C-alpha positions, 0 to 999 in steps of 0.5 A: 581473409587471414593473412600468413602467420608470421612473427611481429617485427617489434615484439618477435611474437607470432601473429594469429594471421588476422589483420584489420586495417593494417593492424595484426593480431598477436597470438599472445597467451592469456595471463596465467592468473586469469586462466587459474581464476577461470578454472577455479570458477569452472570447478566451483560451478561443478561443485555447486551443481552437485551440492545444491539444487540446480538442475531442472527436470521435466517436473521438479529439479535436482535436490543436491547432495546437501539438500539445501533450499533457501525457501526451506530456510526462510520458512524455518525462520518464519516458524521460529519468529512466530514461535518467539512471538506466540506469547504476545500474539496469544495475549493480544488475541485474548485481550480487548483493544483497551487492555492492549493499549493499557499494557505497555509491553503489548502496546509496543508489540502491537505498534511494531507489528501494526507498522509492518502490516500497514506497510505491506497492506495499507500503504499502496492506498493510504501512502507510506506515511498514511497521509492519503491521497485524493479518494483515499483518506488521510489517517494522520489528521484524526478526521474519521469518516466512520468514527475514530475510536479504536473500536471504530477503526477495528470494525472498519478494518474487519468488515471494510467499507462497501466491501464484499462482506455481509457486515460491511458498512455502506452509505453511498452519496447519491448522484444528485445531478446524474439521477436528476434529483437536482437541476444543474443550477441547484447543483451549482448553488449547493456547491457554493453553499458547501464552499461557504461552510468551510470559509470559502467564497461564493456568490451570496445569492447562490449561497442563500439558494444553496442553503435551502437545497442543502437543508432539503437534500443533505442534512440527513447525512451531513447534519444541519451545520455540515459537521458530518455524521460518523455513523453514516460515514458522511464527512464533515463539510465545514472544515478544510479536509476534503477527500475528493478535493475542495475546489468548486469543480471537485464539489460540483462533480461529487454532487453530480456523480456521487461518491462511493469509495471502497475499502476491503474487509480484512477479516478474510485476509488477516488473522485476528491478532494481526487486525488488532495490532493494525487497528491500534497502529492506525488509531495511534497515527491520528492521535485517536478519539 
């Protein structure tokens, strides 16, 4: 309960009548500078509500006296940027990929544009540095599943891999174990053989047995020496680059359950000049073939 309002013994200032644990609250006025700032912010907010779009209606909002909109401003800047870039984009659209690479000005523009597009669309899977991750190929090592020429990269971007597009490229790795195309022991043997191709160890007898299985079941896609066939999207198995992991357990799982990674077709998402710029940028990341 409030106590009786009285003057403080030490300051001579009236109290508010409130007391907590023997401590009385002084009725000290707010500093004038603080009040002036408060009044100024109130006036500013009123002016803002009048000048700028601010008040929501049932449908829409107030337009404000000056009709300013940050979205309109951004849209106008985008239009201006596209107008400034139109000359380069039109030339890229009309040029072949090799012609773009041969023209230093176009190449520099394509690299800058491709870098921005990659960051927006490709980095979530391939990483900001394009180093990839398990199940997502690295784009900086010049090891390409479907061929590494700039035209190959361009085709991959256009139509994707195992994507929802009639022109997409697809070649699934069978689930040899799950479909009982190979026995469990044969899967183990061929895994040892695949490890040996890349210089890994393994039981000599198992490697010998696995070589027979590999020749019967795997060479059609991966080649007799395990070097891979780019036209089929079949990776090389005789190097130290592994898309799904190079441990024995990873290889056993790949043989048992198969692999079928997917990349979207960008032809339905990006325009033609943008895809060309992205192809040139991605091709340059790995040095290109």
